C-alpha positions in Angstrom: -38.0 55.4 -72.5 -34.5 54.1 -71.7 -32.8 52.5 -74.7 -31.6 49.6 -72.4 -35.0 49.2 -70.7 -37.1 46.0 -70.9 -39.9 47.8 -72.8 -37.6 48.7 -75.7 -36.2 45.1 -75.8 -39.7 43.7 -75.7 -40.8 45.8 -78.6 -37.8 44.7 -80.6 -38.8 41.0 -79.9 -42.3 41.7 -81.1 -41.0 43.3 -84.3 -38.9 40.2 -84.9 -42.0 38.0 -84.8 -42.4 37.2 -81.1 -46.1 36.4 -80.3 -48.1 39.3 -78.7 -49.2 38.4 -75.1 -51.2 41.0 -73.1 -50.2 39.4 -69.8 -46.5 39.8 -70.7 -47.2 43.4 -71.8 -48.5 44.2 -68.3 -45.4 42.7 -66.7 -43.1 44.6 -69.1 -44.8 47.9 -68.2 -44.1 47.4 -64.5 -40.5 46.2 -65.2 -40.0 49.3 -67.2 -41.2 51.5 -64.3 -38.8 49.6 -61.9 -35.9 50.0 -64.4 -36.5 53.8 -64.7 -36.9 54.4 -60.9 -33.7 52.5 -60.3 -31.9 55.0 -62.6 -33.6 58.0 -60.9 -33.5 57.5 -57.2 -31.5 55.8 -54.4 -34.7 55.5 -52.4 -36.8 52.3 -52.0 -38.0 50.9 -55.3 -40.7 48.2 -55.6 -39.5 45.0 -57.4 -41.6 42.3 -59.1 -42.7 38.8 -58.4 -43.6 37.2 -61.7 -45.6 33.9 -61.4 -47.6 31.7 -63.6 -47.7 28.4 -65.4 -44.7 27.0 -67.3 -43.9 28.5 -70.7 -45.4 32.0 -70.0 -42.1 33.8 -70.4 -41.3 34.6 -66.8 -37.6 33.9 -67.0 -37.3 35.6 -70.4 -38.9 38.8 -69.1 -36.7 38.8 -66.0 -33.7 38.4 -68.2 -34.8 41.3 -70.5 -34.9 43.4 -67.3 -31.6 42.2 -65.9 -29.7 42.6 -69.2 -30.4 46.3 -69.4 -29.3 47.2 -65.9 -26.3 49.5 -65.6 -26.0 49.3 -61.8 -24.8 46.4 -59.5 -27.1 43.5 -60.1 -27.0 39.7 -59.9 -29.0 37.1 -61.7 -29.1 33.6 -60.1 -31.2 30.5 -60.1 -32.9 30.2 -56.7 -30.9 27.0 -56.0 -27.7 28.8 -56.6 -28.8 31.7 -54.4 -29.6 29.4 -51.5 -26.3 27.5 -51.9 -24.5 30.8 -51.5 -26.7 31.8 -48.6 -25.8 28.6 -46.7 -22.1 29.0 -47.4 -22.2 32.6 -46.1 -24.1 31.7 -43.0 -21.6 29.0 -42.2 -18.9 31.6 -42.4 -20.9 34.0 -40.2 -21.4 31.3 -37.6 -21.0 32.9 -34.2 -22.1 36.4 -35.4 -24.8 37.9 -33.1 -27.3 38.4 -35.9 -26.0 36.4 -38.9 -29.1 37.1 -41.1 -28.7 40.9 -40.7 -24.9 40.5 -41.4 -25.7 38.5 -44.5 -28.3 41.1 -45.7 -25.7 43.8 -45.2 -23.1 41.9 -47.2 -25.5 41.3 -50.1 -26.7 45.0 -50.1 -23.0 46.1 -50.3 -22.6 43.9 -53.4 -25.8 44.4 -55.4 -28.7 46.9 -55.7 -30.8 44.4 -57.6 -31.2 40.7 -57.1 -32.9 38.6 -59.8 -33.9 35.1 -58.7 -35.3 32.5 -61.1 -37.7 29.8 -60.0 -38.4 30.9 -56.4 -39.6 27.6 -54.8 -39.4 26.5 -51.2 -39.7 22.9 -50.1 -37.1 22.6 -47.4 -37.8 23.6 -43.8 -34.2 24.9 -43.4 -34.5 27.2 -46.3 -38.0 28.3 -45.2 -36.7 29.3 -41.8 -33.7 31.2 -43.2 -35.9 33.1 -45.8 -38.4 33.9 -43.1 -35.9 36.3 -41.6 -33.6 37.2 -44.6 -36.2 38.5 -47.1 -37.4 41.3 -44.9 -33.8 42.3 -44.0 -32.9 42.5 -47.7 -35.7 44.9 -48.3 -34.7 46.9 -45.2 -31.2 47.2 -46.8 -32.7 48.6 -50.0 -32.1 45.5 -52.2 -34.6 45.4 -55.1 -35.9 41.9 -55.8 -37.2 40.7 -59.2 -38.1 37.0 -59.1 -40.0 34.3 -61.0 -42.1 31.4 -59.6 -44.8 28.9 -60.6 -46.7 29.9 -57.5 -48.0 33.2 -56.0 -46.3 34.1 -52.7 -49.3 32.9 -50.6 -48.8 29.4 -52.0 -45.1 29.0 -51.4 -44.3 26.2 -49.0 -48.1 25.8 -48.6 -48.0 22.4 -47.0 -44.6 22.7 -45.4 -43.8 21.7 -41.8 -43.6 24.7 -39.4 -44.8 27.0 -42.2 -45.5 29.7 -39.7 -41.7 30.3 -39.7 -41.9 31.2 -43.4 -44.9 33.5 -43.2 -42.8 36.6 -42.5 -41.2 36.1 -45.9 -44.5 35.8 -47.6 -45.7 39.0 -46.0 -42.5 40.8 -47.0 -42.8 39.6 -50.6 -46.4 40.8 -50.9 -45.6 44.1 -49.2 -42.5 45.1 -51.2 -43.1 43.5 -54.7 -45.7 43.9 -57.4 -47.1 40.4 -57.6 -47.9 39.9 -61.3 -49.7 36.8 -62.7 -48.6 35.8 -66.1 -51.9 34.1 -67.0 -51.9 34.3 -70.8 -52.8 31.3 -72.9 -49.6 31.3 -74.9 -47.0 28.6 -74.1 -44.0 30.4 -75.6 -41.8 27.4 -75.4 -43.9 25.7 -78.1 -43.4 28.3 -80.8 -41.7 27.0 -83.9 -38.0 26.4 -84.0 -35.6 24.0 -85.7 -35.9 20.6 -84.1 -32.9 18.9 -82.5 -33.9 15.5 -81.1 -32.4 14.9 -77.7 -35.0 12.4 -76.4 -35.2 8.8 -77.6 -37.1 5.6 -76.7 -34.8 2.8 -75.9 -34.9 0.2 -78.6 -33.0 -3.0 -79.0 -30.1 -2.5 -81.5 -30.3 1.3 -81.4 -27.6 3.3 -79.6 -28.4 7.0 -80.1 -26.5 8.2 -77.1 -23.4 6.3 -78.2 -23.6 8.1 -81.5 -24.1 11.5 -79.8 -21.1 10.8 -77.5 -18.9 9.7 -80.4 -19.9 12.8 -82.5 -19.1 15.2 -79.7 -16.1 13.5 -78.1 -13.0 15.4 -77.1 -10.1 13.6 -75.4 -11.8 10.6 -73.8 -10.9 9.9 -70.2 -12.8 6.6 -69.6 -10.0 5.2 -67.5 -10.1 7.9 -64.8 -12.7 8.2 -62.0 -15.0 11.1 -62.3 -14.7 13.4 -59.2 -17.2 16.1 -58.3 -17.3 18.0 -55.1 -14.4 15.9 -53.8 -16.1 12.5 -54.2 -16.3 9.8 -56.8 -19.4 9.9 -59.1 -20.2 6.8 -61.2 -20.4 7.4 -64.9 -20.4 5.3 -68.1 -18.1 7.6 -70.0 -17.0 11.2 -70.0 -14.5 13.5 -71.7 -13.7 17.2 -71.7 -17.1 18.4 -72.9 -19.7 15.7 -71.9 -20.6 13.1 -69.4 -22.7 10.0 -69.9 -24.5 8.4 -66.9 -27.4 6.1 -66.3 -30.5 7.2 -64.4 -29.5 5.1 -61.5 -26.0 6.7 -61.3 -27.3 10.3 -61.4 -30.8 10.1 -59.8 -31.0 7.0 -57.7 -27.6 7.7 -56.1 -27.7 10.1 -53.0 -26.7 13.2 -55.0 -27.9 16.8 -54.3 -28.4 20.1 -56.2 -24.8 21.1 -55.5 -23.6 18.0 -57.3 -25.7 18.9 -60.4 -24.3 22.4 -60.2 -20.8 21.0 -60.2 -21.7 18.7 -63.1 -22.9 21.7 -65.2 -19.8 23.7 -64.2 -17.6 21.0 -65.7 -19.5 19.6 -68.7 -21.3 21.3 -71.7 -23.5 18.2 -72.4 -25.1 15.6 -70.1 -26.2 12.2 -71.5 -28.6 10.1 -69.5 -29.7 6.6 -70.4 -31.9 4.0 -68.7 -34.6 6.5 -67.6 -37.6 4.4 -66.5 -41.3 5.4 -66.2 -41.0 7.5 -63.1 -44.5 7.4 -61.6 -45.8 4.3 -59.8 -48.0 3.0 -57.1 -48.3 5.4 -54.2 -48.0 4.3 -50.6 -48.5 5.9 -47.2 -45.4 7.2 -45.3 -45.0 8.4 -41.7 -42.4 10.2 -39.6 -42.1 8.4 -36.3 -42.2 10.3 -33.0 -38.9 11.9 -32.0 -37.2 11.7 -35.4 -35.6 14.6 -37.4 -37.3 16.4 -40.3 -34.6 18.3 -42.1 -33.0 20.7 -39.5 -36.0 20.8 -37.1 -37.0 18.1 -34.7 -40.6 16.9 -35.1 -42.7 17.9 -32.2 -44.1 15.1 -30.0 -46.6 13.0 -31.9 -46.6 11.3 -35.3 -47.2 13.3 -38.5 -48.7 12.0 -41.7 -46.6 12.5 -44.8 -47.9 12.7 -48.4 -48.5 9.5 -50.3 -45.4 8.9 -52.4 -44.3 6.4 -55.0 -41.1 4.3 -54.6 -39.3 6.5 -57.2 -40.3 9.9 -55.9 -37.0 10.6 -54.2 -35.1 9.9 -57.5 -37.8 12.0 -59.3 -36.9 15.0 -57.1 -33.2 14.6 -58.2 -34.3 14.2 -61.8 -36.2 17.5 -61.5 -33.2 19.2 -59.9 -31.0 17.9 -62.7 -33.3 19.1 -65.5 -33.6 22.5 -63.7 -29.8 22.9 -63.5 -29.2 21.9 -67.1 -31.9 24.2 -68.3 -30.8 27.2 -66.4 -27.2 26.7 -67.5 -28.0 26.0 -71.1 -26.6 22.5 -70.9 -28.4 20.1 -73.3 -29.6 16.9 -71.6 -29.7 14.0 -74.0 -32.0 11.1 -72.9 -32.8 7.5 -73.7 -36.0 6.4 -71.8 -38.4 3.5 -71.5 -41.5 5.6 -72.3 -42.4 8.7 -74.4 -41.7 12.1 -72.8 -45.4 12.7 -71.9 -45.6 9.3 -70.1 -42.6 9.8 -67.8 -44.6 11.0 -64.8 -48.3 11.2 -65.7 -49.5 11.4 -62.1 -48.1 11.5 -58.6 -47.3 13.8 -55.6 -44.7 15.6 -57.6 -46.9 16.3 -60.6 -47.0 20.1 -60.1 -43.2 20.4 -60.2 -42.9 17.9 -63.0 -45.0 20.0 -65.4 -42.2 22.5 -65.4 -39.7 19.7 -66.0 -41.7 18.5 -69.0 -41.9 21.9 -70.5 -38.1 22.3 -70.1 -37.4 19.0 -71.7 -39.6 19.9 -74.6 -37.7 23.1 -75.2 -34.5 21.1 -75.1 -35.7 19.4 -78.3 -35.1 22.7 -80.2 -31.8 23.4 -81.8 -31.6 26.9 -80.4 -31.4 25.5 -76.8 -27.8 25.7 -75.5 -26.6 28.0 -78.3 
């Protein structure tokens, strides 16, 4: 057994008190096989697709694997990976086969690609991945990824899903698909508490106290610029930014803006977070309009029933994901308790991950 392999690291975690989980052990055994084969052969090696409910240790196991690699490897959140893909494709505009050129570029840089939170909800991304995933495998890139869904359920209700099916087939053919279906929610194991979520109460200003305690060189008088444009904020300094929910989630920001936010600040403070679920209503796309990068074919199409806040909830989910992945604590003042933020709605599946991550942020070890 390799001293740097995931099996050795997993045994060390168990010896230190980590909770035994048979589902994790099965995944570790396959990760160890992958690790050893990468050291032994330049030939094709099967990667892994780890999926399951929140808190099952998917990201932790992938990181155990990635940390021990001694060959070219890259570990990225899926959002970051797709941002890089779009940038490269823009540069390759005019190339006869840009997806093949991109796959060759990536294969020249890494042997192993570890992607956290594989999740597709955009038709543009789905169409790119439909062709790119198979090309990466053809180039010999080994993929280890995590997701809350098995490959067959990715982009399940997406428009023009048939354009994504080649990616699903390639994932199932080239990766060991491993369900982490244990009953343990490892994010709930004991740890020293650090409160980062408060109910808004008249006369109480917990975020003001947090900001004052952490402040370094206040710059209240200067506009906050991210990605070349002005972003509204209540206050910020060298290490932290304090915004309202309206400023960060109701405003037309995107994942790239939250990436830039976490590039710059070590703490994000968010006040005025309302109850996010609400009455759902019908929505339609009219004939002849655009849906992402692809024109809707003739005829109307029924959209899911959404609430008035669901667009901002998508941004809130993206913000929490970015803060969590980067180890940036998110300090929140809200109108309702954590469990009542989004009790029901179209985005309920994705929001379960958000709740789990916000719970883990209430532990002192988060961000250290």
